C-alpha positions in Angstrom: 46.5 82.3 -292.6 47.3 81.8 -288.9 44.5 81.6 -286.3 45.0 82.4 -282.7 42.9 80.3 -280.3 42.8 80.5 -276.5 40.5 79.0 -273.9 38.0 81.9 -274.1 37.3 82.0 -277.9 37.4 78.2 -278.3 34.9 77.8 -275.5 32.8 80.7 -276.8 32.3 79.3 -280.3 31.8 75.8 -278.7 28.8 77.2 -276.8 27.2 77.8 -280.2 28.0 74.2 -281.3 30.9 75.3 -283.6 34.3 73.7 -283.7 37.3 76.0 -284.2 38.2 74.2 -287.5 34.7 75.0 -288.9 35.1 78.7 -288.1 38.6 78.7 -289.7 37.2 77.1 -292.8 34.6 79.8 -293.2 37.2 82.6 -292.9 39.7 80.9 -295.2 37.2 80.2 -297.9 35.2 83.5 -297.7 34.3 85.0 -301.1 33.0 88.5 -301.9 31.2 90.3 -300.4 32.9 88.6 -297.4 34.7 89.3 -295.3 32.8 92.5 -294.6 34.0 95.1 -292.2 31.6 95.8 -289.2 32.6 98.5 -286.9 36.2 99.8 -286.5 38.2 96.5 -286.3 35.8 93.6 -286.7 35.2 91.6 -289.8 32.2 89.4 -290.6 32.2 86.3 -292.8 29.3 84.1 -293.9 29.8 80.9 -295.7 29.8 77.1 -295.5 32.0 75.1 -293.3 33.6 71.9 -294.7 30.4 70.0 -294.0 28.3 72.5 -295.9 26.7 74.1 -292.8 26.3 77.9 -293.2 28.0 79.8 -290.5 28.6 83.4 -289.4 32.1 84.2 -288.0 33.1 87.5 -286.5 36.9 88.0 -286.1 39.7 90.6 -285.9 43.1 90.7 -287.4 45.8 91.1 -284.8 48.9 93.2 -285.4 50.8 90.2 -286.7 47.9 89.5 -289.2 46.8 86.4 -287.3 43.0 85.9 -287.1 41.3 86.0 -283.7 37.8 84.6 -283.8 35.4 86.4 -281.5 32.1 84.7 -282.3 30.8 81.9 -284.6 27.3 80.5 -285.0 25.0 78.9 -287.5 23.1 81.2 -289.8 19.4 81.5 -289.1 17.0 80.3 -291.7 16.4 83.9 -292.8 20.1 84.6 -293.1 20.6 81.4 -295.1 18.0 82.6 -297.6 19.7 86.0 -297.8 23.1 84.3 -298.3 21.8 82.1 -301.1 20.3 85.1 -302.9 23.6 86.8 -302.8 25.3 83.8 -304.4 23.0 83.9 -307.5 
């Protein structure tokens, strides 16, 4: 899986305290029901980064199938509970 980073998306996820590698890990390791389609082209993944922190990553697949991350942030406490219930 190839990721496409530029100044804008790397800075944007950084504003939420997320490193690009953490967002990549969540997308690469996503398990059902993720990634989930939101809207026409966007995909959503929830899951742990390599440190175990639960993140949300929103991304699109470019024409060449590379992943372009639009947004990444930590899950809220409520979202974490929902994610853990889904895993049971």
